[in-house]
C-alpha positions as CSV (number, residue, x, y, z in Angstrom):
1,M,0.0,0.0,0.0
2,H,1.0,3.6,-0.7
3,Q,3.3,4.8,2.2
4,K,1.5,8.1,2.4
5,Y,-1.8,6.3,3.0
6,N,-0.2,4.4,6.0
7,T,0.9,7.8,7.3
8,L,-2.7,9.0,6.9
9,L,-4.0,6.0,8.8
10,D,-1.6,6.8,11.7
11,I,-2.8,10.4,11.8
12,M,-6.4,9.2,11.9
13,K,-5.7,6.9,14.9
14,E,-4.9,10.0,17.0
15,Y,-8.6,10.8,17.1
16,E,-11.5,8.9,18.7
17,R,-14.6,10.2,16.8
18,V,-14.6,12.4,13.8
19,G,-16.9,14.2,11.3
20,I,-15.9,14.4,7.7
21,C,-16.6,17.6,5.6
22,L,-17.7,15.5,2.6
23,S,-17.7,17.6,-0.5
24,G,-18.3,14.9,-3.1
25,G,-14.7,15.2,-4.3
26,S,-11.8,12.7,-4.3
27,G,-9.9,14.2,-1.4
28,S,-12.7,14.2,1.1
29,A,-13.7,10.7,-0.1
30,L,-10.2,9.5,0.8
31,V,-10.3,11.1,4.2
32,A,-13.6,9.3,4.9
33,I,-12.2,6.0,3.7
34,A,-9.1,6.3,5.9
35,A,-11.1,7.4,8.9
36,V,-13.4,4.4,8.7
37,E,-10.4,2.0,8.4
38,A,-8.6,3.6,11.3
39,L,-11.4,4.3,13.7
40,G,-14.3,2.1,12.6
41,A,-17.5,3.2,11.0
42,E,-19.2,3.6,14.3
43,N,-16.8,6.5,15.1
44,V,-17.2,8.4,11.7
45,V,-20.0,10.6,10.4
46,A,-20.1,12.6,7.2
47,I,-21.6,16.1,6.8
48,T,-22.3,17.7,3.4
49,A,-23.5,21.3,3.3
50,N,-26.2,21.3,0.6
51,T,-26.2,24.4,-1.4
52,P,-27.7,25.6,-4.7
53,F,-24.1,25.9,-6.0
54,F,-23.8,22.2,-6.3
55,T,-24.0,20.5,-9.7
56,G,-25.9,17.7,-8.1
57,E,-23.2,15.1,-8.7
58,E,-21.5,15.8,-5.4
59,L,-24.3,14.9,-3.2
60,L,-25.1,11.7,-5.2
61,S,-21.5,10.7,-4.9
62,S,-21.4,11.4,-1.1
63,K,-24.5,9.4,-0.5
64,D,-23.2,6.4,-2.5
65,L,-19.8,6.5,-0.6
66,C,-21.4,6.7,2.8
67,K,-23.7,3.7,2.0
68,R,-20.6,1.8,0.9
69,L,-18.7,2.7,4.0
70,G,-21.6,2.1,6.3
71,I,-21.5,5.6,7.9
72,K,-24.3,8.2,8.4
73,L,-24.5,11.2,6.2
74,Y,-26.0,14.4,7.4
75,V,-27.0,17.1,4.8
76,P,-27.8,20.5,6.4
77,N,-28.9,23.3,4.1
78,A,-26.7,26.3,3.6
79,N,-28.8,28.9,1.8
80,L,-25.9,30.9,0.3
81,L,-28.3,32.9,-2.0
82,M,-29.6,34.7,1.1
83,D,-26.1,36.0,2.0
84,S,-25.3,39.4,0.6
85,E,-21.5,38.9,1.0
86,V,-21.8,35.8,-1.2
87,V,-24.2,36.9,-3.9
88,T,-22.5,40.3,-4.6
89,N,-19.7,38.1,-5.9
90,G,-16.7,40.2,-4.9
91,A,-13.1,39.3,-4.6
92,D,-13.7,37.6,-1.3
93,R,-16.8,35.6,-2.3
94,C,-15.0,32.2,-2.0
95,Y,-14.0,33.1,1.6
96,Y,-17.6,34.0,2.6
97,C,-19.0,31.0,0.7
98,K,-16.7,28.5,2.4
99,K,-17.2,30.1,5.8
100,R,-21.0,29.9,5.6
101,M,-20.8,26.3,4.5
102,I,-18.4,25.3,7.3
103,D,-20.5,27.2,9.9
104,V,-23.4,24.9,8.9
105,V,-21.3,21.8,9.0
106,Q,-19.8,22.8,12.5
107,K,-23.3,23.5,13.9
108,T,-24.4,20.0,12.8
109,A,-21.3,18.4,14.2
110,L,-21.7,20.0,17.6
111,E,-25.3,18.9,17.8
112,L,-24.0,15.3,17.2
113,G,-21.3,15.8,19.9
114,I,-18.5,15.8,17.4
115,R,-15.7,18.3,17.9
116,I,-13.1,17.1,15.4
117,L,-13.9,18.0,11.8
118,L,-11.7,16.8,8.9
119,D,-11.5,18.4,5.5
120,G,-10.3,16.9,2.2
121,S,-7.9,19.7,1.1
122,C,-4.6,18.3,-0.4
123,A,-1.1,19.3,0.0
124,S,0.3,21.1,-3.1
125,P,3.0,23.6,-4.1
126,E,0.2,26.1,-4.7
127,H,-1.0,25.7,-1.2
128,F,2.4,26.3,0.5
129,A,3.0,29.4,-1.7
130,A,-0.4,31.0,-1.2
131,Q,-0.5,31.8,2.5
132,E,-3.6,34.0,2.1
133,D,-5.6,31.4,0.1
134,Q,-9.2,32.0,1.0
135,N,-10.0,28.3,1.5
136,E,-7.0,27.9,3.8
137,K,-7.9,31.0,5.7
138,V,-11.4,29.7,6.5
139,L,-10.2,26.3,7.6
140,S,-7.5,27.8,9.8
141,E,-10.0,30.3,11.4
142,L,-12.5,27.6,12.2
143,G,-10.1,25.0,13.4
144,I,-10.8,22.4,10.7
145,I,-8.0,19.8,10.4
146,C,-6.7,18.8,6.9
147,P,-5.1,15.3,7.3
148,L,-4.1,15.0,3.7
149,R,-2.0,18.1,4.1
150,I,-0.4,16.8,7.3
151,A,0.4,13.6,5.5
152,N,1.8,15.5,2.5
153,I,-0.8,13.9,0.1
154,T,-1.1,15.7,-3.1
155,R,-4.0,15.6,-5.7
156,E,-2.0,13.1,-7.7
157,D,-1.3,10.9,-4.6
158,V,-5.1,10.9,-3.9
159,Y,-5.8,9.4,-7.3
160,E,-3.1,6.8,-7.0
161,I,-4.2,5.8,-3.5
162,M,-7.9,5.6,-4.4
163,N,-7.1,3.3,-7.3
164,E,-4.9,1.1,-5.1
165,L,-7.8,0.8,-2.7
166,S,-10.2,-0.2,-5.6
167,M,-12.2,3.0,-5.0
168,G,-11.4,4.5,-8.4
169,Y,-15.2,5.1,-8.9
170,Y,-14.9,8.0,-6.4
171,V,-12.0,9.7,-8.3
172,R,-13.8,12.6,-9.8
173,P,-12.8,15.4,-12.2
174,E,-12.3,18.8,-10.6
175,N,-15.7,20.3,-10.0
176,A,-15.6,23.7,-8.4
177,C,-19.0,25.1,-7.3
178,L,-21.3,26.6,-10.0
179,A,-20.7,30.2,-8.6
180,T,-17.2,30.1,-9.9
181,R,-18.7,30.2,-13.4
182,I,-20.1,33.7,-12.9
183,A,-17.8,36.6,-13.6
184,Q,-16.5,38.3,-10.5
185,G,-18.5,41.4,-9.6
186,E,-21.7,40.1,-11.4
187,P,-24.4,39.2,-8.9
188,I,-25.1,35.6,-8.3
189,T,-28.8,34.7,-8.8
190,L,-30.7,31.4,-8.8
191,K,-31.6,32.0,-12.4
192,K,-27.9,32.1,-13.5
193,I,-27.1,29.0,-11.4
194,R,-30.0,27.1,-13.1
195,W,-28.9,28.3,-16.5
196,I,-25.3,27.1,-15.9
197,R,-26.4,23.8,-14.5
198,A,-28.8,23.1,-17.5
199,A,-26.1,24.2,-20.0
200,E,-23.4,22.0,-18.5
201,N,-25.7,19.0,-18.2
202,Y,-26.6,19.3,-21.8
203,I,-22.9,19.4,-22.9
204,H,-22.1,16.5,-20.6
205,S,-24.9,14.6,-22.4
206,L,-22.9,15.0,-25.6
207,G,-20.1,13.0,-24.1
208,Y,-17.8,15.6,-22.6
209,A,-16.6,14.8,-19.1
210,L,-15.0,18.1,-18.2
211,V,-17.3,21.1,-18.9
212,R,-17.4,24.7,-17.7
213,V,-19.9,27.3,-18.9
214,R,-18.6,30.7,-17.9
215,V,-21.3,33.4,-17.7
216,K,-21.0,37.2,-18.1
217,D,-23.7,39.7,-19.0
218,G,-26.0,36.9,-20.3
219,T,-23.3,35.4,-22.6
220,A,-21.8,31.9,-22.2
221,R,-18.2,30.8,-22.9
222,I,-17.7,27.1,-23.0
223,E,-14.6,25.3,-21.8
224,V,-13.8,21.6,-22.2
225,A,-10.6,19.6,-21.9
226,K,-8.0,20.8,-24.4
227,E,-8.1,17.5,-26.2
228,D,-11.9,17.8,-26.7
229,V,-12.0,21.3,-28.2
230,E,-11.8,20.2,-31.8
231,D,-14.8,17.8,-31.3
232,L,-16.8,20.5,-29.6
233,M,-16.1,23.0,-32.4
234,R,-17.6,20.5,-34.8
235,Q,-20.8,20.6,-32.8
236,R,-20.8,24.3,-32.3
237,E,-23.9,25.2,-34.3
238,E,-26.1,22.6,-32.5
239,I,-24.8,23.7,-29.1
240,E,-25.3,27.5,-29.9
241,I,-29.0,26.8,-30.8
242,E,-29.6,24.8,-27.6
243,L,-28.0,27.4,-25.3
244,N,-29.7,30.3,-27.1
245,E,-33.0,28.5,-26.4
246,M,-32.0,28.3,-22.7
247,G,-31.7,32.1,-22.7
248,F,-28.1,32.9,-23.4
249,K,-27.6,35.8,-25.7
250,E,-24.3,34.8,-27.1
251,V,-22.3,31.5,-27.0
252,S,-18.6,31.0,-27.6
253,I,-16.1,28.2,-27.2
254,D,-12.8,28.8,-25.6
255,E,-10.3,27.4,-28.1
256,E,-7.6,27.1,-25.4
257,G,-9.7,24.6,-23.4
258,Y,-10.4,24.4,-19.6
259,K,-8.6,26.6,-17.1
260,R,-8.5,25.3,-13.6
261,E,-10.3,27.5,-11.0
262,A,-8.2,29.0,-8.2
263,A,-10.4,27.2,-5.7
264,S,-11.5,23.8,-7.0
265,C,-13.3,21.6,-4.6
266,L,-11.9,18.2,-3.8
């Protein structure tokens, strides 16, 4: 077994009962798997803050994983669209969004008598260089533990370990929340979130695994993996018609392909 996974198990054994901030991504899935192996399913619960910013795949993945691991999943609502600091979509939007979600998760954990919360954030060169990273700031302020960082487990390590554990089904493409698709400074609304979800679901249905529909002033810019751009261009007319019917004024395809968000959710 991967040496870093053994290190992760040793870290987990320092705790008695934990809550996992389960995001639906690969990192938090690995944390849940390791916690169950180290502590037993009876000492692990998972908590997923349900928000309108989810694509929907995250919650389905979380439910499936928890059923497989035999642990309880709690899904408190985080109504981010009622938070002015979130919906104004300023430069600190990710900070306020993450903070509101963790607040909801912590409240649920305390009601369950759980005081140790584990997050699935990975170790990475970007993390160590960016001391003011908004996600890191929230986790630090609220006392959330990141065992993958302690074990120096990177995103690439996560994928390797999950496959070694025969849990490759839970290795997911990066899937930052839908709010990241809306141009900074442009207000976030439920209508825009629904637009984006519908557009991305449609393009996924055409066979593209990695899809982003970026929205600004009623226009849509589509990003797919670099190797898929040529295929997408051949379907451009069909896609433009479909997205126009959804309400987008203009539709374009980014010929450079997908660009990773600064705060992707694992």
